N, C-alpha and C positions, 0 to 999 in steps of 0.2 A: 380435644377433637383434632383429627388430622387436618393438615392444611391441604387445600385443593387448588388445582388450576385446570381450565378446560380450553382447548383449542378447537375451533370449528373451521373447516376449510371445504371448499367446493371447487371442482375443476373448472366450472363456468365463470368463476370470479377470479380474475387475474390482475396482478400488479404489472407484470411485464417480463420480457425475456431477460435472462442474465447475460450480460456482456462478459465474455471471457476475460476482458482486460481488467475486471474488478479484482482478479487474482494476480495483480502486478506487484513488483517490488522495486528496489532502488539501490543503485551502487553509486557512491560518491567517492571522489578522491579525498578521503578523510580517514585518518587512523590507519587501520589494517584492512579496510574493506577491499582494496585492490592489491597492494603489496603484502604478501604472505596470507592474503585472503583468497581471491580468485586467481591470483598470479604469483607464482613463486618458482622461477627456474631453479633447477637443482634439487627440488624436493623429490623424494622417492615417488610421489604420486603425480608429478608434473609430466605433461605430454611434451611433444616436440616444440610447442609454442610457449611453454612455461605455465600453461593453465593447469591448475590442480584438478585432476580427474575425480578425486574423492569429493570435492566441492561440487563439480558439475553433476555428479551422480545424485547428490542430495538436492540440488536445485531442480533437476528433472523430476525427482521423486516428489518434491513439494508441489509440483504443478504450477510453477510460475509462468504466467503468460507473457509478460512484458516487463522490461527493466528500465527505469528512468536513469539517465546518465548525462553528464558527469557530475551533476549537483542539482539541487542543493546550493548552499552558500558558496561553494567552491566555484561555481560557474560564473559568478559575477566579476571575477578578474582573470578568467581563463582565456588564454590565446590559443584557439584550437589549432592554428597552423603549427604550433610548437609541439603538437602531440602526434604528428603524422610524418611519414617518410622514414628514411634510414635513421636508426636510433642514434648513431654516432653524430648525426647532424642536428639532433633536437636540442632545443634550449631548455635547461632547467628553469624553474621559476620559484619564487617565494609566494606561497598561497597565503593571502591576507585573511581569508575567512577563518582558518584554523591555525594560522601562524606556524606552518610546517613547510618543509622543503619538498618540492615536487620535481622528481627527476625527469618526468615525461617519457620514461621508458615503456610505459603502457599508456596507449592513447586510443584514438578513434579507430585506427586500423586494427589494433588488437581487439578492441571491444566488439567490433563487427564480427570478427572470427569467433570470439568467445560466445557471443549470443547465439550463433548458429549451432555451436556444439552443445550449448545449454538448452537449446530448443525454445528460446525466448525471442520476442520482438523487442525492438529498441524504441524507447521514448526519449528523444533527444531534447536537451535543453540548450537554448542559445543565450549568449551573454548580452543582456540588455542593461547591464550595470555600467561597466566601464567601456562598453562597445555599443554597436547599434545595428541598424538595418543592413548596411553594406556587408558587414562581417557575417551576419546571419545568412544573407543571400550567397555569399561565397561558400559557407559551410554546406548549405543546401545543394549547391551545384556540385561540390566535391562529393557529397554522399549519394545524391540521387540521380544526377543527370548523365545521360549517355550521348552527350553532344560533343562536337569538336570545339571545345572551349577551354579556357586556361585551367580552371579548377578541376573540371572533369578529366582533362588530359593529365593533370598532376596526379590524380588518384590512380590512373592507369600506370603512370611512371612509378608509382609506389607499389605496384604489383597487384592491384585490384582492378581487373578489367571490367567486371560487372558492377553496376551501381549497388549500393546497399539497400535502396528501396525503403527508407525509413518513412513511415506514414504518420507518425504522431510527434508533434513538436511543441515544447513549452516555451512561452515568450518570457524568458527570464525566471527568476525565483524570488519569492517573498519581497517584492520591490517596495512594499509598505514598511519594511523593517529598517529602522535607523542603523542597525548593525550591518546592513547589506552594502557592499561596495557599489556606489552609484545609486543609492537610495533616491527615490523620486516621489514627488507629490502625485496624487491620484490622477488628476487631469493630464499632467505631463506624461505619466507612464501610460495612461490609456491611449493617448495620441500615438506614442511610440509603438506600443503593442499593435494598435490598429494598422498603422502604416507598414510595420514589419510583416505582420500576418498577410496583409493584402499583397505586398510585393512577393512574398514567398509563394503564395497560392497562384500568383500570376506565372511564376516560374514552373511550379509543379501543381497541377490541378488536383492531384490525388491525395494531398496531405490534409491533415486536420491539425488545428492549433488549440492550445490551452492558454488562457490569459490568467495572470496571477490574481487570485483573491487575497483575502487577508492572511497573514502568517499564522493567526489563530483567532478564535472567537474573543479572546481576552484583549486583543489590540484596542487601544482607545479610539481608533478610526474605523473599527469593524462596522460594517453596514454602509457607512458613508463612502468608504473606499470602494466597495463593490459597486455601489450605485453610480459613482462618478466614473469609474473605469469602464463600466459597461455602457454608460451613455456615450462614450467615445468609441468603444470597440465592438459593440454588440453584433453588428452585421458582418464583422470580419473574422470572428473567432467561433469556435465550436463548443468549447467547454470553459468553465471557470474553475479554478483550483480551490480546494479547501485543505488546510493543514491543521492537525490537532494531535497533541501528545498528552498522556495522562500519567499521574503519579499518585503514590500512596504515602506522601511525606508524613501525614498524620498517623499512619499505622492504624487506619480504621477500615477494615476489610469491607464491612457492610456498605459504608459510604463510597468506597472505591468501586464497588460493583454497580453503584447508581450513576456513574459518570455517563453511561450511554443514554440516560434520560436527558442529560445536557446535550449529548450528541444529537438526539432527536430534535431538540430546539434549534441547534445550529443548522441542521439540514433544512428544517422548515424555513428558517430565516433567509438563508441564501436562495432557496428556491423561490421564495416570495419576492425577493429583490429582482431576480432574473425575470420573473413573470411581470413584475411592475414595469421594468424597462421595456419588455416586449410590448406591453399594452400602450405605453407612452409613445413608442415608435410605430405603433400600428403594424407590427411585424408579424409575419406568418411563421417565423423561425422560433423554435423552442431551444433554449440553451440548456445543456445538460452539465453534470458535475463531474469533476475529476478530483477525487479525494487522494491526491498523490503524495501525501505524507501522513502517516498515522501509525501510532504504536504507543506502548508504555515507554516512558523515558524519564527516569529520575534518579536511579541508583548511583550513577557515577558523576553527577553534575558538579559537585563541589571539587572533587579530585581533578576533573578535567579542566575546570576553570583555572585552578592553581597551576596545573601543568602547562597550559598554553601561555599563562602569564610569566612563569618563572623558567620554563625550558622551551623557548621558541626555536623554530627552524630545524627541528629534528626530522629524520626520515621515518615515515610510517610508524609514528609512536602509537602506543596503546591508548586510544581515546574512545570514549563513549562505549566502552565494553561492559555494558550492563549485563549482569548475570541474572536471568529472569526466574522468578518464583512461580509456584503453582497459581497463586492468585492473579499474577500478571497474565497467565495463559487464559484464565476465565474472562478477564477484561477484553482480551483480543477476540475471544469467541463472541462476546457480546457485540463488539464493534462489527464483526463480520455479519452477524444476524441483522444488525441495523442497516448495513449496506444492502443486504438482500431485500429487506422490507421496503427499500426505496429503489428497487431495480429499474423502475421507470425513469429515474433521473440520474442515479449514480451509475455511470457507465465505465468509469476507470477508478481504480484505487491502487495505491502502492504502499505496501508494508515497508516502513522505513526503519532499518534498511535490511540488506540481505545477508551479508557475511561480516561477522566480527563487530561491526558498529551497530549498536542497538538492534541486534539481528537474531533470527531464528537459527542460523548456522554459525558455529564457531570453529576456528582452526587452531591447532597447536603448531607453532612454527616448525618444530622438528618432529611432529607427530601427526595425529589423525585429525579428521574433521568430525564434529559431533553436533547433535541436535539439542537445542535449548527447549525449555518447556513450551515456549510460544510456537515452536515448529508445528506442534500437533493440532491445535485448532485450525490453523491455516490448512494443514494437510487434509483434515477431515472435510472442511467446507469446499476446498478446491477440487477434491475428488468426487464428492457427492452432490455438490451444489451446482448442477448443470441443468439448464432447462428453463422452465417458467415458474416464477414465484406466484403463489396463490395468496389471495387476500387473507390474512390471519385475523380471525375474530377470537380474541383472547379474553378470558375472564378468570377471576380467582382472587385469592387472598393477596394482601399487600402488607407492607411494614414500613415504618419510618426509619430514617437514618439521621445522622447529625445535621445534614444539610439538605435533606430531601424528605418531604412529608409522606408521600404515597408511592413507594417503590413496589411495583408488582413482584411477587415472589418469582414468577417465571416470565422469561422472554422467549419467544418461539417464532418460528417461521417454517413454512412447508414449500417444497419445490417439487414440481412434477417434471420428470424426465421422460418424455414420450418416446424418445429413441430407445431407451432401455425398458420402457414400460414399468417405471418405478416411481414411487413417491417417497420423498425423504423429508423427515422432520428433524430440525435442529432446535434444541431447547437448552436453556440454562436455568437452573434453580439458583436465584440470587439470595435466597435465605441462607444465612451462614449458620443457623442453629438447628433448623428442622427440615426433615424431608417433606416432599410434596407429592400427593397423589395426582398424577398427571393423566388427563384424558384427552384424546383427540377424536373428534367426531368426523369420521370418514365415510359416512353412509352414502355419499354421492359417488363413491368408487366401488367397483365390483370385485369381490373375491380377493381382497388383499390379505396377505399374511406377512409376518415379520421375517425378512430375509437376513437382516444383520442389525445388531444393537451394540454400538460402540460408545464407551463412556470415558471421560476424564473425571477422575474422582480422587480426593485426598482429604485426610483429616488434618494435614499440616499445610497451612497456607504459605509457608515460607520455604518449603522444600524446593530444591533446585536440581537440575541435571548437570552433568559434568562429562569430561572425556572418559572418566572411569566408570560412571554408572548413569542409568537413566530411569530413576524412580517414577518420573512423570511421563506417561505415555498411555494411549488408549487401551482399555481392557474390554474384552468381550463379555456381554451379559446376555442371558437367555430368558429373563423373566418378564419381558414385555408380552402382552397378550392382545390378540384380536378376537372380538366376539361380536357378530352382527354389525360389522362396520365401525365398531368402537375400539380404539386402542387404549390400553391402560398400562401405565408403568409408574414405578416409584422413582422419583428423582432425589438422589441424596443431597444433603446440604452442599452448597458451593460446587455444583457439578455441571458438566456440559455433556449432553448426549446427542448422538446421531442415530436415528432409527430409520432403516431402509425397509420399505414396504413394496411388495410386488405380488404377482400372481403365482 
């Protein structure tokens, strides 16, 4: 008997508006993300600033809204003053996070210009590891103020008359992690983050800030960390961060596709902690989530650890250059669906990272830029996932995996775009063996028809893209049917579909 799944949605039952910042990404001074990634003077595709135009074209095409910078672990011993002004006067540094040599020939001045060309906003991280509130205020003044004051004047002297106007600021990075330079205990960090955020908002009322949650759900202090940090910082910050990476080290595709069930639990846990602190403080403020590091990351871990240990202090070495498979793309699609299902609280998300380093975009140092498999789920959701998320009532068959008892065959969500007068359904068939007859009840909508049906499909879970070929990319399908407000389509095993409906 055929496996079935049914989605019911009604335009009167809404989760919330999608914040465009959920389609963010991340550039860290790590490996080839910056040098030979977004910046490579002398490359045939480089512009007058040394920015690779082929990369900028792909970033624009991907629909990236904001980019977190300059880290990541890198930020925790970063001296921002060394990355601005005339390049001949900048001090190189040894980056302790990734044990590499940082020439500082690309810094905050360059990134502000690159962001404008790439059409992205900046999500700036400050160093609360080896530095503190004073240095964060100096950086804010340099970037955002139009005053006659030292750091704002210095920016003008460096050739940037207009402030950068950065609205989103991270209070450090993964400060619960013992690997972090300047790692802190929860209460200690919470106090520092609270005072830094308070001071920065005194200088610039327009900014929002993100306080560090746990580096992952598997941290031994997870939960306690969030609770203690928010007890100190709740009233002074706007978002708490979440980080999570997934891997298929066991080579078990079915169980790999179930990791977003764990993601659901993670989101519920952090939301519950936020709301518990809100209740304890009798606060009227609701704290939202910034999932500012997420992706599949496991392919290159052993090789990277060995390289950093045995070959330190190299310039832009090849690090974290995972080559992504088809199944990795499906997991990223599932994560994006999960963020949309929580659009009322997940307001920011950053695919980590953007270019070369665990990234959807890769570059050949002497050649072209190309799309990895994970480029495509992000592209589909960022292009079509705009508007209001509707409450998904989903039923159907499920299956067990090695570590999960009841994994629904289908994960799905629907988005109503009133501006375009369209409704879009995103769905993944997590069953690796069998197709699913998928039905969506849309009888609350008038006169819809299928405008577009795009699918990621493959029989080979390990197939990859390369500079030479792109076997993994969306294909057009024409076999979805609308009849009396009921949509029907067959979802192939291990597939991701985007179905656009309109009048």
